[in-house]
C-alpha positions in Angstrom: -6.5 21.1 -7.2 -3.0 20.5 -6.0 -1.3 17.6 -7.5 -0.1 15.1 -4.7 3.3 13.8 -4.8 3.6 9.9 -4.0 6.8 7.9 -3.5 6.0 4.4 -4.4 9.0 2.5 -2.7 9.4 -1.2 -2.8 12.2 -2.7 -0.3 13.4 -5.6 -2.1 15.4 -8.7 -1.0 16.9 -9.1 -4.4 14.7 -12.0 -5.7 11.4 -10.8 -6.1 8.8 -13.9 -6.9 7.3 -13.5 -10.2 3.9 -13.4 -8.8 4.6 -10.5 -6.7 6.3 -8.9 -10.0 3.0 -9.2 -11.6 1.1 -7.5 -8.8 3.5 -4.8 -8.8 3.3 -4.1 -12.5 -0.3 -4.0 -12.2 -0.1 -1.7 -9.4 2.4 0.5 -11.4 -0.1 0.5 -14.2 -3.0 1.6 -12.0 -0.7 4.5 -10.8 -0.3 5.6 -14.2 -4.2 5.9 -14.8 -4.3 7.9 -11.6 -1.5 10.2 -12.6 -3.2 10.5 -16.0 -6.3 12.0 -13.8 -4.1 14.8 -12.7 -4.7 14.1 -8.9 -1.5 12.2 -8.1 2.2 12.4 -9.4 3.9 9.0 -8.7 7.8 8.5 -8.4 8.5 4.7 -8.2 11.6 3.4 -6.5 13.3 0.5 -5.1 15.9 0.1 -2.3 17.2 -3.5 -1.7 19.7 -6.1 -1.0 20.3 -4.4 2.2 19.1 -4.7 5.5 15.2 -3.9 5.4 15.3 -1.2 8.1 18.0 0.3 6.2 16.1 0.1 2.8 13.1 1.8 4.6 15.3 4.5 5.8 16.5 5.1 2.5 13.1 5.4 1.0 11.9 7.8 3.9 14.9 9.9 2.8 13.9 10.0 -0.8 10.5 10.9 0.3 11.6 14.0 2.1 14.1 14.9 -0.7 11.2 15.1 -3.4 8.7 16.8 -1.2 6.4 13.9 -1.1 3.2 14.2 0.3 2.7 10.3 0.7 5.3 7.4 1.3 3.5 4.2 0.0 5.7 1.2 0.6 5.0 -2.6 -0.3 7.5 -5.5 0.4 8.2 -7.4 -2.8 6.8 -10.7 -1.3 3.2 -9.4 -1.4 0.3 -9.8 -3.3 -2.0 -6.7 -3.4 -5.2 -5.3 -5.4 -4.0 -2.8 -8.0 -5.9 -0.2 -6.5 -4.4 -0.7 -3.0 -3.2 3.1 -3.0 -6.7 4.2 -3.7 -8.1 1.9 -0.8 -5.7 3.4 1.7 -5.7 7.0 0.8 -9.3 7.3 1.0 -9.2 7.1 4.9 -6.9 10.4 5.1 -5.1 9.2 8.4 -1.6 9.5 9.5 -0.5 6.0 9.1 -2.5 3.0 7.5 -1.8 -0.4 6.4 -4.0 -3.1 4.9 -4.3 -6.5 6.5 -1.6 -8.9 6.1 -0.1 -11.9 7.7 3.0 -13.5 8.8 4.3 -16.0 6.2 4.9 -18.6 8.9 2.5 -20.6 11.3 0.2 -19.6 13.0 -0.2 -17.1 10.2 -0.9 -14.0 12.6 -2.2 -10.6 11.4 0.6 -8.3 11.7 -1.5 -6.1 13.9 -0.4 -5.2 17.4 -0.9 -3.6 20.9 2.2 -2.2 22.7 3.4 -1.8 26.1 6.2 0.6 27.0 8.2 0.7 30.3 11.7 1.6 31.9 14.4 -0.9 32.6 16.1 0.1 35.7 19.1 -2.1 35.3 19.9 -1.1 31.6 18.6 2.2 32.4 16.4 2.5 29.1 13.0 2.3 27.8 11.7 -1.1 26.6 8.7 -1.9 24.2 6.6 -4.9 24.1 4.6 -5.7 21.5 1.5 -8.3 21.4 -0.5 -9.9 18.5 -4.0 -8.7 18.2 -5.3 -12.1 17.1 -9.1 -11.5 17.4 -9.6 -8.5 15.1 -12.8 -6.6 13.6 -13.4 -8.0 10.0 -13.8 -5.6 7.1 -13.3 -2.7 9.3 -11.1 0.5 9.7 -9.7 0.3 13.2 -7.0 2.0 15.2 -4.2 0.2 17.0 -0.8 0.8 18.3 1.1 -0.7 15.4 1.0 -2.4 12.3 3.4 -4.5 10.2 4.8 -2.8 6.9 4.1 -5.6 4.3 2.4 -2.3 2.9 2.0 1.1 4.4 0.8 4.5 3.5 2.4 7.4 5.5 1.3 10.9 5.2 4.4 12.8 5.2 3.0 16.0 6.7 2.0 13.8 9.9 5.7 12.9 10.5 7.3 16.0 9.4 8.7 16.6 13.0 9.8 13.1 13.0 13.6 12.7 14.1 16.1 10.4 12.3 16.6 7.4 12.5 13.2 6.4 11.4 13.4 2.7 11.3 17.2 1.7 12.3 17.7 0.7 15.9 19.7 -1.7 17.7 16.4 -2.7 20.0 15.0 -5.8 19.2 11.6 -4.4 18.2 10.7 -4.8 14.7 11.4 -1.6 12.5 7.8 -1.2 11.6 6.7 -1.5 15.4 9.4 1.0 16.3 8.3 3.3 13.5 4.8 3.4 14.8 5.8 3.8 18.4 8.1 6.9 17.5 5.5 8.6 15.1 3.0 8.3 17.9 5.4 9.7 20.7 7.2 12.3 18.5 4.4 13.4 16.4 1.0 12.3 17.8 0.3 10.2 14.9 -2.5 7.6 14.9 -2.0 4.3 13.5 -4.6 2.5 11.6 -5.4 -0.9 9.8 -7.9 -1.5 6.8 -9.0 -5.1 7.5 -11.2 -4.8 4.3 -8.3 -4.3 2.3 -6.3 -7.7 2.2 -2.7 -8.5 1.2 -1.4 -12.1 0.1 1.8 -13.0 1.6 4.1 -15.3 -0.4 4.9 -18.2 1.9 6.4 -21.5 1.2 3.9 -23.3 -1.0 1.0 -21.3 0.3 -0.2 -17.8 -0.3 -1.1 -16.3 3.4 -4.2 -14.3 3.2 -7.4 -13.9 5.5 -9.2 -17.0 4.1 -6.0 -19.2 4.6 -5.4 -17.7 8.0 -9.2 -18.4 9.1 -8.5 -22.0 8.4 -5.9 -22.1 10.8 -7.0 -19.9 13.0 -10.7 -20.3 13.6 -12.1 -16.7 14.2 -14.9 -17.9 16.6 -12.3 -19.9 18.7 -10.0 -16.6 18.6 -13.1 -14.6 19.8 -13.5 -16.9 22.8 -9.8 -16.9 23.8 -9.2 -13.3 23.3 -12.5 -11.5 23.5 -13.6 -8.4 21.1 -11.1 -5.8 20.2 -11.5 -2.8 22.5 -8.0 -1.5 22.5 -9.1 1.6 20.1 -12.0 3.0 18.1 -13.2 0.8 15.1 -14.8 2.7 12.1 -16.8 1.3 9.3 -14.5 1.4 6.0 -15.3 4.7 4.2 -16.4 4.3 0.6 -15.1 6.9 -1.7 -17.8 9.2 -2.9 -19.2 8.8 -6.3 -18.0 11.2 -8.7 -20.3 14.2 -9.8 -20.8 14.4 -13.4 -21.9 17.5 -15.6 -24.4 17.1 -18.5 -21.7 16.1 -20.8 -20.5 13.1 -18.5 -17.5 14.8 -17.4 -16.4 14.7 -13.5 -16.8 17.7 -11.8 -13.8 18.1 -9.7 -14.3 19.2 -6.1 -13.7 22.8 -5.3 -13.8 24.0 -8.9 
């Protein structure tokens, strides 16, 4: 089985909260365990104290330079489960993010539908993003764009994507813009796993799904916005149980 290369990149603002640092260290330790199993090879790097889109641009460049199979990014103000990579890679899709929320009220999920058009006055394309406020819980759902509080990008899916990947003078967020261009240039499909949840370090609170539900009553959101119908909704796929031989050793698939 070929070892997959993963660039684990952290765009930083230069003042990583201690709680986020503990989360990152736990993730880093777990990546070492995965590497010891011979399935993945992790390269960890940071890019920070610069404009966030530029930080992401540099991480994408680094992923291409080392021939990475995946670019796995997480911001330094997020709290994540140590096995976040496992939870995202199991879906085997082009681009996938875990469930995260804005740090400020009304604590919206960073999950979007987009509309595109042509501005005849300025003679250029425009993109409008709209929040998806009523979303399927604990599912894998396809959408137009996701926020990149954390994201796993399959590099082979964006191999034909042209630079810049994130840098732009338009008003669209760099993560939404990446999703739009990845779909347009490479035919990528964008997903969010709402069963895998992040905490967003905010001012005196940690914004996760439980906290958001207290502010945004899910039943009320469903009344206002209806069921999610933009793309397909799939049950989250659990990883298969390992096959063991008589000595209790895991039998690798394909061997």
